[in-house]
N, C-alpha and C positions, 0 to 999 in steps of 0.2 A: 913529747907528742902533744899537740894542742887539741883540747877537747872542744868540739863544735857545740855551741849552745843552741837549744831548741827554741823555735819561735814562741813568744809568749801568747797564750790564749787570751782573747779579749771577749767581752760580753757581760751580761748580767747573770748573777746567780739566781737560783730559784727563790731564795728569800727576798732578794731585791725586787723581783718580778711580782711576788705576792704582795709586798708592801706597796708597790706602785698601784696595783690593781685595787687594793683596799682604799688607798687615798682617792683614786678616781671614782670609786663607788660612792664614797662619802660626798665628794663634790657633785656627783650626778644627783644624789638624793637632795642635797641642799638646793641645787638648781631647779629640780622638779618642784620642790616645795615653794620656791619663790614664784615660779610660773603659775602653779596652782593657786597661790594666794592672789596673784594679780588677776587671773581669770575670774576667781570667785568674787573679788571686790568689784570688778567690772560688771559682772552679771547682777550683783546686788544693787549697784548704782543704777544700772539700766532698768531693773525692775522697779525700783523706787521712783525713777523719773517717769516711767510709764504710768504708775499709779497716781503720781502727782499731776500729770497731764490730764488723766481721766477725771480726777477730782476737780480740777479747774474747769474742765468742760462741763461737768455736772453743775457746778456752782454758777457757771455762766447761764445755763438753762434755767436754773432757779431764779436768777436775777431777771432774765427775760420775762418769766412768768409774772414776777412781781411788778415789773415796769409796765406790763400790759394789763395790770389788774384794773377791773372796773366793777364797782359794787352796784348791782342792779336794784338793790333794795327789796328783791323778791324772795330772799331766803331768810331763815329764822335768825341768823347771826350776821353781823357786819363782817366785811372782808378786811384782812384775812382772818379766818377762824382757826384757832389752834387749841388742841385739847391735851397736849403733851405727847401724843403719839402721831397725830395727823394734822397737817396744816392744809386747809381748804381755801380756795380762792376762785373767783370767776375772772376770766381774762377776755380781752377783746380778740376776736378772730375775724377772718374775712367774711364769714357767712353767719355771724351771730356771736353769742357769748359761749364760752367754753369753761366747764368746771374742771379744775386741776387739783389733784390731791397728792401731797408729799407725805409719806408715812415711813416710820421706822418699825420694821417687823423682823424679829429674829436677828438683829444685828445688821440688817440690810436696809438701806434707804431706797424706797420705792417711789416711782412717779406714775400716776395714772392721769390721763387726760380724756375727758368725755368728748363726744361729737359736738360740734357747735350747734346751738339751738337758738330759736328765735321766739319761743313762747315761754311765759312764766311757768306753765304747768310742766313743760319738758325739763326746764331747769330744776324745778322742785323735785321731779322724779329722779333726776340724776343725783341730787343732793341726798335724798332718802336712800338710794341704792348705795352711795358711797359710805353711808353710816354702817353698812353691814360688812365692809371689807375686812378680811382677815389676813391678806397678804399673798394669797395664791390664786387670785382671780386673773382671768385672761386680760391682757391689755396693760398690766402693771409692769413697768420697766424697772429691772434691777440696776441701780445706778452705782452706789457705793456700798461695799461690804466692810465688815470689821468695826462697826460703830457700836458703842455701848449705850449712848443716849444722845439726844439733841434737844436744843432749846431755842425758842424764838422770843425776841424782845422787841417791843414796839416803842417808837419815839414819838411821843405826843406831849404837848404842854411843856416843851423844852426839857424833857426828862425821859429816861428809859424805864420801861416797866415790863414785867412778864406779860406776854400776849395772852396767857391764860387768865389773867386777872383784869377785870374791867373796873375795879374799884376806883372811884374818883374820876373816871374818864367817860362815863356813859350816863345818859338820862333817857327816860322814856318819853317819846313824843306823842303818845296817845293814838297813833295811826292804827288803822285796822290791819292786823298781820295777815299774811297769806293763809289760805285754808290749811288747817292742821298744824300751824306753826304758832309758837309763842310770840309774845310781843317782842319786837326787835329793838334793842337798844340803839340809840343814836349817839355817835361820838361827839363830844363837845369840841374837840380839836382834831382836824384831819391827821391821818397817819403821814408822817414826814419821812420816816426811814424804818427799816427793819433790820435787826441784827440776828444772824443765825450762828449758833455755836454747835459744832459737831465734836463730840468726844469719842476718841478711838480706843478700842479694847487692845489688850496685849496680843501681840502676834499679828496685828493688822498691817504692819509695815510703817505705821505712823505712831508718834508718841504724843501723849497729851491731847490737846484739842485745837481746833482751828476756828477762828472767828471771822465772819465776813459781814460788813456793814453795807447795806444797800439803800441809797437815797432814792426817794420816790417823788414823782411829780404829782400834780393835781389828779385826783381820782375821778 
């Protein structure tokens, strides 16, 4: 008598299913890590690009202020005046002269612009007021954050020198200074260019420092 064979059962065993699920889980984790890394890199690149765009916009404004600079001779110091913290200059405006101050306070580069004035007294009053700035006054625009220091260099007599130092570049003309002001030095050679160096602190999104040279026309 011939014995009938039973049909063979097909399919996966429980062990095979578990192994397959384990492999799929590993592949899913690897894929997620790859996607997360791509998204993080993209976000970091976009953030850096936005910061760089903002920095270039701020430097463009700084350059415009310098290119419009006009020394009235009514202030105690020639333009631009730099003390290591603040750089002050007077620039041409449609309705007069405008005092502009760029300052580094608490790691933030600030810009303040006074109202255009047409009298020497009004300009001197703005100058005296700007000497009292501590960084939280109304009207001061926060431009760039994350700075550790900044420096300005002036190009005169075919050489760069620290704008804080007037050694070898000034003489006294004997003219009567404005009321309440010291004798103003007169430059022996006009300012031809200004170099600004911005140094960034750790965690600012930038490394090291950035240097921008700005050529100037006749003042």
